[in-house]
N, C-alpha and C positions, 0 to 999 in steps of 0.2 A: 419654539421648543416647548414641549408639554410640561405640565406641572410634575414635580418629582413624584407625587403620590399616584399619578396616572400613568407613569412610564412603565413599560414592561421590563422585567428584570431578567437579564441574561447573565448567568454565572459562567465564568471561563477559567479553566484549569489546564495547565500545560505540564506534561511529563517531559522534562528537559532532556532525558537520555533516550527517549523512544526513537528507534530507527538507527541508532548509531552503529549497530552491528551489521547493517545491510551491505554497504559497499566493501567492507573488509571480510565478508563471507561468513559471519558468525551466526546468522539466522536469528538474531535477537540479542537483547541485552538484559535478560532476566538474571538477577543475582550479581553481587559485587565482583566476583571473580571474572565473570564474562565481561562485565563492564570494564574492568581493569585491562583485560586482554584486548578489548576493542580499542581502548586508548593507546595501548602499546603499539597497535598496528596502524595508528594514525587516524582513527575514526574521529569525525567531527560532528558536532550537534546538527541534527536535522530538524527536530521538532520546533525550535524557536523560529527558524526561517519560515516554516510552513504556517506556524501560528500567526506570524506577522502578515503573511499573505491573506489569511482568513480575516484578520482585523482590518486590513486595508480595504478589502472588499466590503466589509460590514460598515465601514466609516460613513457611507452615504445615508445610512439609516440611523446613525448614532444619536441624532437629536431626539429620536422617539424611543430611545432605549436607555436603561440604566445598566451599565456594565459593571459587574462585580468580579474581581480577580483575586487570586492568591498572590502572596508577595513575591518579589524578585523574579527569578527565572521561571517561576510557576505561573506566570501570567502578567504580572505588573510590568516587567521590563518590555515584554512584547507589545503590550498595549501602548506604552509610552513611545516605543519606536514607531508605532503606527499613528502617533500623535493623537492618542485618545487618553482621557483621564478617567481611569476606572476608580471605583470605590474598592479599596484594598481591605481584605479581611484576613484574619488568621496570622500565624507566625511560622516560619521555617528556619532551619539552619542552612543558609545559602551555600551551595557547592556540594552538598551531600544529601540531596533529597532521596527519598525511598518511596516504596509503594504505600507505606503507612501515611506519608504526607498526602498522597493522592486520595486515600480513603478519608482522611480527616478533612481535607478540603471539600470533598463531596458532601460529607455530613454537615459541614458548616454552611455550605451553599443551600442545602435543604432547609436548615434552620432559618436561613434568611428568606425562605419562601421564593426562590427564583422561579421564574416561569419556564425556563429552559436551561439545562446545564450542558454546555459545550465543552468538550475536552479534546486536547491534542495529544495523540498517542497511538498505540496499537492495540492488539487484542488483550494483552496483559493489563493495559490501562483501562480498557473497557470493562474487564472483569473486576478490577478494583473499584471502579465507579459503581458498577451494579451492586457489588457486595455492600456498598455503603448506603445506597439510596433505594435499591430494589425498584419498584415501579411507582414510587411516590412522586417522582418528578420526571418529565420527559428529558431524554438525553440525546446527544448528537455528537458523533466523532469527526474531528478533523484528521484525515489520514496522515500519520507521520511515522508509523512503526514499520517493522519488517514483516510481522505476521498480522494480516488484516483479513481474517476469514469471517468475522462477525458482520451482521447485517445492520449495524448501527452507524456505519461510516458513510459520509458523503463521498462522492467520487473524487473531488478535489477540494482544496481549501476554499476556493472561490464558490464552488457549489454549496459548501457548508454554510457560507455567509448568506447565500440566496435562500436556502431552505430555512435557516434560522429566522431571517427577516420575514419570509412569507408566513411562517408559523406564528411568530409573535405579533405581527402587525395585521395580517390579513386572514389568518385562521386556516392552516392546513389541518387535516385530520391526523389522528395518531394511530399507529399500529404496533402490535407486539413484534419485536425483532430479536432474532437469536444473537446471543453473545457467546462466542466460541473462544476457547483457548487451546493452544497447541503446546504439547510437552516439548520444550526446547532441546532437552538432552536427546530425546528420541529423534527429533527433527534433524539434529546434527549427524545422527547416524543414518539418515536417509529414510526414516520411517515417520509417516504422518499420523500421529496419534492425537486426535482432536476430541475434546469433550464439550458438551453443552453446559455452560455455566448457568444460563437462565435466559429470561426474556426481559428486554428493556422496552420502554415506551418511546417510540421514535416518530418524529413528523413524517407523514407519508407523502413522498414525492418520488415515484419509481424511476424517473429519468435521472435524478440527481443523487439518490441514495442507493448504495450497492446492495445486492442480494447476497445470501450466503453462497459459498463456493459449491458448485455442482461437480461431483466426481465423475470419472469415466466409468463406463459400464462394460461388461464383457462383450456386448454386441459390437463394440467399436474396434475390437482387436483386429479384425480383418481389414478395416479401413486404415487403421494405423500402420499396418504392415504394407499396404498399398502405397500410402504416402511416403513411408520410409524408403521403399524401393525406388521411387522416382527421385527423391532427394539424393540418395546415394549415387544414382546415375548422373546427376548434375554436378556432383562434387569434382573438384580438380586437385591435382597434386600441387605441392608447395603453396597451399592456401590453408589458412587457419579457419576452422569452423567453431564458433562459440555456441555451444549447445545449452539452451536454457532448461529450466526445470519442467517436469511433467512426464506423463506416460507416453504422449504422442512423440515428444522429442526423444525419449528413451528408446522408442522403437527404431529410430534412426541408428543409434549406437548398436542396438542388437542386430540390425541388418548388416552392420559392419563386423559382426562377430565380437563386439565389445559387450560383455555381460556384467561388468563391475562399474558402470557409469553411476553418476550421482542423481538419483531421482529428484531430489529437492534442492540441488545446488546447480552450479554452472560448470561445465566441463569443456575442455579444448580438444579438438580433433584435427590432426594434420596427417596428410598422406595415408588416410584411411585407418589411422591408428590413434589410440587415446594418448594425447600429448600430456595432459594434466587433468586432474579431477578436483571438483569442489574448490574452484579458484575464486579469488577476490578481484576487485577492480585493478589493483596494482599488478597482479600476476598476468591478467589479460593484456593490459597495456604493454607490458614487457614482452609478452609472447608475439604480439602483432606489430612490434616496433618497425620492422622493415619488411613486413609481409602483407599481402592482401588478406582481407578477412571478411567473413559473413557471419551474421548473428542469426540463429535459428530459435524461434520461440513458438509457443502455443498459447492461445488465450485461456484464462481461467474460466471454467465453465459457468455459465449464467451471468457472472460479473462482467466478462468481456475484456478484462485488462490484458494487454499484451506486454506492457512495460509499466513498471512502478509498483507491482505487487509480487512479492516473492522472488524478484530478480533484480534487486537494487544494485547488484554488482555491475549491471549494465547501466552505468552512470551517464549523465549528459555528456561528459568529456569523451567517454568511450563511444557513445552513439554518434557524436559528431565526427569522430575520427573514422568510424566504419561507414557511416552514411546511410540514409534511409533506403537508397537503392540496393543496399546489401543487407537488408533485413528480410529474412524469409519467415513467413507466418504459416504455421501448419494447424489444420483443424479438421476433424472428421465432420461429415455432414450432420451427424446427430448433435454434435456440440454446437454447430452454427445454428441449428434449428431453434435452440433455446438461447442463443447469443447472437441476436440479429445485427448488433452493432459492436464495434471494438472500441476500446478506450486506452488512452495513455495518460500517465501521471508521473512524469520523469523527475519532477521537482524543479524543472526549468520551464517557465511559462512560454517563452519564445520557442523552445524546442518542441513543446507539446503542440504549438500552433503549426509547426512545420509538418507534423505527422497527420494533421487533420486532412480529411478528404477520403480518397479511396485507396485501398491497398490490396494487392493480390494475395489471396489465401490459397495454399495448396490443400486440396480436399480429397485427393485420391491419386491413383497412378495416371500421370499425364492429365490430371484434372485440376482446375483451379476456378476461383470465383472472386470477383471484385467485391470487397466488403467495406462499408463506410466506417471510418474512424472518427469518433465524435469527442 
């Protein structure tokens, strides 16, 4: 183990409520009222579990690092669960953390001259971190939120550990990466209103750190309609179709004459009609209890995620019930051209492994392509 003065300093901060709104269909947990509603619906913490995954993966490098954390559920508890002994700084009121705690934690990590500040959260957490440190210290996100459009997140908690270690110990270059945030109120109304918060300095590892989301273009409309036509032809009666977010999946609803589907949520279709819209995990499981089901998703442009970003209602429990063979992936050729590989980050490592390999992607009318899931 190196001398304390020679160890690289990694600051670690957890937003313990990040991601809680995902499975219950709330599209975020910004604000006390939404957080309370998420808890009423049975939402459970997501960030602590994924934070522990990051720390477990980092453990093999821990003898060469000094890990600084914030107290209790903002990093200390997760580090101890991973059998690490961080140096704890700062103070919080446990059980009632806010964005102000995140900002204060980031400022105190900056004052401690950490070499890299790693945070577990979503876009809102990234915005809080950036507002506190600007570009004065490199940052890296462990993805735990509902909204993760920013380019500061690693693909998975394990990827975050690998990138952090490579940067601190072996010297990855830095790049400016966009920090975006989404208006949650508009998001819940089916409107994606994103704004650029600023640019953070992030270790550059393009295979392990996600890009910003690439939106659809007008040129893709004809291809989306062709995909939708074939999907509708393949649909069967007395079968529930779970329609994920996005313009390509929305084209399927429109091909069925459904024009009030949820662009940014998950809808259910049965017998060619809208069964329910903007559903959560529990509602989906109830709807398919005694019926066959198929999940229909489209990758996030450029990022390549088909599961685990923007569709957390499609939980590991639900995915196992429906099965990989009943997952239909839709993508226009244009989107695949900038998204050569697909990704999954369900929150369940074993399930993610089951999805690795190749999966059929519907790209047009009676056209498909085998694409690698990494």
